[in-house]
C-alpha positions, 0 to 999 in steps of 0.5 A, a space after each residue: 143283628 149288627 149294631 149301627 155305628 154310633 155316628 149313624 145313630 147320632 145322625 138319626 137323632 139329629 134328624 129327630 131333633 128337627 121334627 115338630 114334636 122334637 122334645 117328646 120324640 127325643 125323650 122317648 129315644 132316650 129311654 129306648 137304648 143306651 146308644 140313643 141317650 147321649 145324643 138325645 140328652 145333648 138336644 134336650 138340654 141344649 136350650 134351657 127355657 125359664 118362663 115367668 108368668 104374669 104374676 110374680 108376687 112371692 106367694 102367687 101360683 106363677 111364682 110357685 110353678 117357676 120355683 118348683 121347676 127350678 128346684 127340680 132342675 137343680 135336683 137333676 143337676 145334683 144327681 147328674 152334674 155332667 148335664 150342666 155341660 150340655 146347656 149352651 143356651 139359656 132363655 129367660 121368658 118374662 110375662 107377655 105384659 112386660 111385668 116386673 123382672 125384680 125376681 131376677 135379682 131376688 130368686 135364690 133358686 135361679 141364682 143357684 141354678 145359674 151358678 151351677 151352670 156357670 161353674 162348668 168347664 164349658 159354660 153356656 154361651 148364648 143368653 136370650 131374654 123376652 119381654 124384659 121391662 126394667 124400671 129405673 129402681 130395678 135396673 141396678 139390682 138386676 145388673 149387679 145381682 144377676 147380670 154381672 155375675 151370671 151373664 156378662 163374664 162368658 156370654 158370646 151371643 146375646 139376644 134381647 127381644 122386646 125390652 123396655 128401658 134397657 141400660 146400655 151397660 147391660 150390653 157393654 158389660 159383655 166383654 166376650 160378646 161376638 153376636 148381638 141381636 136387638 129386637 124391639 129394644 128401647 135403651 134406657 138411662 145408664 147413669 145409675 149403673 157402673 160397669 164392673 171394669 174400667 173403660 177400655 179403648 175399644 172400637 165402638 159400636 154406636 147405638 144412637 137413639 135419635 132425638 127426633 124419634 124419642 122424646 121425654 114427653 112420651 115416657 109415662 111417669 109409671 115407668 120410673 123415668 124422671 121426665 126432667 132427666 135428659 140422659 136418655 137423649 144422649 148417645 149410647 156407646 156400646 164398645 165391645 172389643 170382640 163384637 163381629 155380628 150385629 143385627 138390629 131390628 127397628 123398635 116399634 113402640 106403640 101403646 104405653 110409649 105412644 107413637 115413639 120409634 127407637 132407631 139404632 144407628 150402626 158404625 164401626 170397623 168390626 161390623 160384618 153382619 147387619 139385618 134391618 128388618 121392616 123399617 117402620 114407615 113412621 120413622 122420618 127420612 132424616 132419621 134414616 139418613 143417619 143410619 149410614 154404612 159408609 163407616 162399615 168397610 168390613 160389612 159382609 152381609 146385609 139384609 133389608 125388609 119392607 112392607 108395602 101393605 094395605 091393612 085388612 083392618 084399620 090400625 092407624 087413623 090416617 086418611 088415604 093420602 097418609 096411608 099411601 105415604 106410610 107404604 111409600 116411606 118403607 120403600 124409601 127407607 130401604 132404598 136409602 140404606 141400600 144406597 149407602 151400603 154401596 161403599 162396602 166392597 166386601 159385601 158377599 150377600 145382599 137379601 131384600 125381603 119385599 112384602 105386598 099385602 092387599 085387602 081381599 076386596 081389592 081396594 086401595 091397590 097400588 101401581 102394578 104392571 102397565 102403570 108408571 111406578 111411583 118414585 119409591 120404586 124408582 128410588 129402590 131400582 136406582 139404589 139396587 143398580 148402584 149397589 150392583 155396579 159397586 159390589 164384588 163379583 161374587 156378591 150374592 144378591 137375592 130378593 124375596 117377594 111375598 104377595 097375596 093374590 096379586 101384586 109385586 109386578 113392579 118388583 118383578 120388572 125391577 129384578 129382571 132389569 137389574 139382573 138379580 135372582 129373585 123368588 116369588 111366593 103367593 101368601 094364602 
């Protein structure tokens, strides 16, 4: 039997890596024959996930499990150091309840592992965290003992998903950053953290925590944030010289932080990619108007999303009028940002994700075809037409409509009048 070329074998392994049970299949492939081993290992070790259980006490079961896993991985890297070259994405998953992350500063095994990965010729370029809560007293230790030596020097892509009181210095210290993803992130005070280098003259990316959306009275004392400290109301300037792609998700803070919303404002000549996904309707119109794209002349890709939803369960103690206002505000916010983007003539791609969900009993329906569309829909159509008239001829405009059972007729009509491509999906 003629052996398959290695390129064909690699393509087969690449296809297996896309399957649902990819890890199990790749492990099996790596044991079949030597030809499968290199590409299988590349996929197996590409992303390293380190999980922290809820209980991070020294002698807790969760702490011991994490320590044992790190120790085992260090043994593997000691026996086969070439595997460290394969790790390109490190993901720290903290406890779901956003417990203490002081272990990042104290875990010697973790530091040995990160040091081993950092010393390779091609160290990992992507770092991701999930559910990271930083108390004021912990931020400095985590920054100096973990972030500065192991993350900041070489990371190109930074993904922070759900972080509380994150000092802007964590982002600003990453001098080689090209892609930044902030998902549900609340910035914290950075006065107590010093950057490891002098301030440089860079093009700024501005993260503006709007005063109207985050007040000192909403922050509980248990978080270690002095209510008298007004530092958190100041603008957080993120100046990263190489930043090109900047994706921002509105951060929704309920529960501990009450109904406070953190909205990030973006500007800067280097900005090329922007995603504003499901702008929270609780944010005021005045706050949204500050998210201006007029100062982003090089913007190439824009994606906006909104929900027009009647909840299947009561999440807010609103009367019917307030619920209508909440739904319509989401569309108004998307329209405002879309209208301001018309000045960016280099935009090559616009994606608008519109989600319509209604209760199964049909109550609380909003205007569909045959009825006069409300003002928010008129605003959206005007903003879309303004964008289309100013956009480049090769700009791809796509609207994705997601509905349950019924709905979306007005958006369908809007798409046809504006002459844009759209998809229509019915959710189960």
